[in-house]
C-alpha positions, 0 to 999 in steps of 0.5 A: 458622334462616335459612341463613347465607352463608359466604365463604371468602377464597382467594388464591395460597399459602393453606394448604389445611387452613386453608380446607378444614377449615372448609368441611367442618365447615360444609357438613356441619353439618345441623339434625338427626340424620336430615339428617346421615345423609343428607348422608353418603350422597347425592352432593349435599347437601340444599339445606336445610343451615344453611350455604351455603359459598362460596369468594371471590378478589379476581379469581375467577381460579384460585389456586394453594395453598401445596401446589401444588394449584389451586383455582377460586374460585366468586366474585370479590369484585365478584360475591360475594353478601352474606355473614353470615360471612367466614373468612380462612385463612392461609398462609405469611408472605410469601403473607399479607404480600402480601395485607396490601397488597391494598387491594380485600381490605382495603376488602372486609373493612372494608365487611363489619365489621358482618356476624355473624362475621369469622374468621381462621385461623392467620396469616390474622389478619395480614390481618384485623389490617391493616383495623384492625378488631382494634385494641383487641381480643384476637386470636391467630394461629400460635404461630410468628408471635405475636411478629411479629404483636404487633410489626406490630400493637401496638394488638391485644392479642395473647393469647400463651398456648399454651392459646388456640387460639381467641379471640372478641372481639365479632363477630371470631374468631381462631384459631392453628394450621392445624388451628385452622380445624376448632375455630373452625368447630365453635365457630361451629356451637355458637354459632349452632346449639347445642352438640348441633349442634356435637357431632354435627357433630364426631362426623360428621367424626370430630374430637376435640380 
């Protein structure tokens, strides 16, 4: 398979697990069992891994996460390469609402509406919802933000079932809860590479639902 470029959006006060979970899953996914073992021992991942994961921020400048840890993004929106998959992590609602108002980020997401997948983790769905791409589609978010999400975006079909940790509608995938980014990334692996690859990756990171 052709290597997939994955861009993870970063912004001030983003939740670490929202972006680190998917980043680890996709970065450690390998094409074969042998390559999976190699990735666990070498300092550098093999160059032929199926996913190339990068972090992107509006300006490319250092951001401060919700827990206070600082992260240096690899690209700005203007300098980032073409992506096959974009992941929008969540954070506290005040931080997310600030990003909702960011027209440059909104335009970037809209411009990429036809890529293979655009995914949101937890409250990152608010940022995706602001683009209008979810209108008329099913979606979810963190269980404590479901009512607010539906109120703010009445044209989105918000799935309120507690069992709906992940929803795909077309090329858009939304997931609910901070750890759901891991579930979402494993789901992407299964969709793109098959069930065996997804199960192998889950076993590698010792993750079970």
